[in-house]
C-alpha positions in Angstrom: -8.8 -95.4 -128.2 -12.2 -96.8 -127.5 -14.3 -94.1 -125.9 -16.9 -96.6 -124.6 -14.2 -98.4 -122.7 -12.9 -95.1 -121.3 -16.4 -94.1 -120.2 -17.0 -97.5 -118.6 -13.7 -97.4 -116.7 -14.8 -94.0 -115.2 -17.8 -95.8 -113.7 -15.9 -98.8 -112.4 -16.3 -99.4 -108.6 -13.6 -102.0 -107.9 -10.6 -103.8 -109.4 -12.6 -106.8 -110.5 -14.9 -104.6 -112.5 -11.9 -102.9 -114.1 -10.4 -106.2 -115.2 -13.8 -107.4 -116.5 -14.1 -104.2 -118.6 -10.7 -104.8 -120.2 -11.8 -108.3 -121.1 -15.3 -107.5 -122.3 -14.7 -104.2 -124.0 -11.3 -104.7 -125.4 -11.1 -103.1 -128.9 -11.6 -105.7 -131.7 -12.0 -108.4 -129.1 -8.2 -108.6 -128.6 -6.6 -108.9 -125.1 -4.8 -105.8 -124.1 -1.3 -105.5 -123.0 -0.4 -104.1 -119.6 0.9 -101.0 -121.4 -2.4 -100.6 -123.3 -4.4 -101.0 -120.1 -2.3 -98.4 -118.4 -3.0 -96.0 -121.3 -6.7 -96.6 -121.0 -6.7 -96.0 -117.2 -4.8 -92.8 -117.7 -7.2 -91.6 -120.4 -10.1 -92.4 -118.1 -8.5 -90.1 -115.5 -7.9 -87.4 -118.1 -4.2 -88.2 -118.5 -2.8 -87.0 -115.2 0.8 -86.2 -114.7 2.2 -88.8 -112.3 5.4 -88.7 -110.4 6.9 -92.1 -109.5 9.3 -91.8 -106.6 11.4 -94.6 -108.2 11.6 -92.6 -111.4 10.9 -93.7 -115.0 12.4 -97.1 -114.2 9.2 -98.1 -112.3 8.0 -101.5 -113.4 5.0 -101.3 -115.8 2.9 -103.7 -113.6 3.5 -101.5 -110.6 2.4 -98.4 -112.6 -0.7 -100.3 -113.7 -1.6 -101.3 -110.1 -1.1 -97.7 -109.0 -3.2 -96.4 -111.8 -6.1 -98.8 -110.8 -5.8 -97.5 -107.2 -5.9 -93.8 -108.4 -8.9 -94.5 -110.6 -10.8 -96.1 -107.8 -9.8 -93.4 -105.3 -11.7 -91.0 -107.6 -9.8 -87.7 -107.1 -9.6 -87.3 -110.8 -13.4 -86.7 -110.9 -12.7 -83.2 -109.6 -12.0 -82.2 -113.2 -15.6 -82.7 -114.2 -16.7 -80.5 -111.3 -14.3 -77.8 -112.4 -15.6 -77.9 -115.9 -19.2 -77.6 -114.8 -18.2 -74.7 -112.5 -16.5 -73.0 -115.4 -13.0 -73.1 -113.9 -11.7 -75.3 -116.7 -12.5 -75.7 -120.4 -13.4 -79.1 -121.7 -11.0 -80.5 -124.3 -10.5 -83.9 -125.9 -10.0 -86.9 -123.7 
């Protein structure tokens, strides 16, 4: 995974910026699939465990849209605060 894209996604402020980042910073200049975009979004949020009420059969595009909403909501940023406070140890992204 491209760590510069992950870092940029963590700073994104809106959905338009997220989509621009996927276009501009896509590894090797290739367009990313929805699955790849979802994987990058999850990596940017430190790979949270997500429960989908519709189960594993949830459409990939729905998961992608929900991931963007979670990223922009920013609750995943608490992890950085916990690391700085010493409650968690930092590990690989």
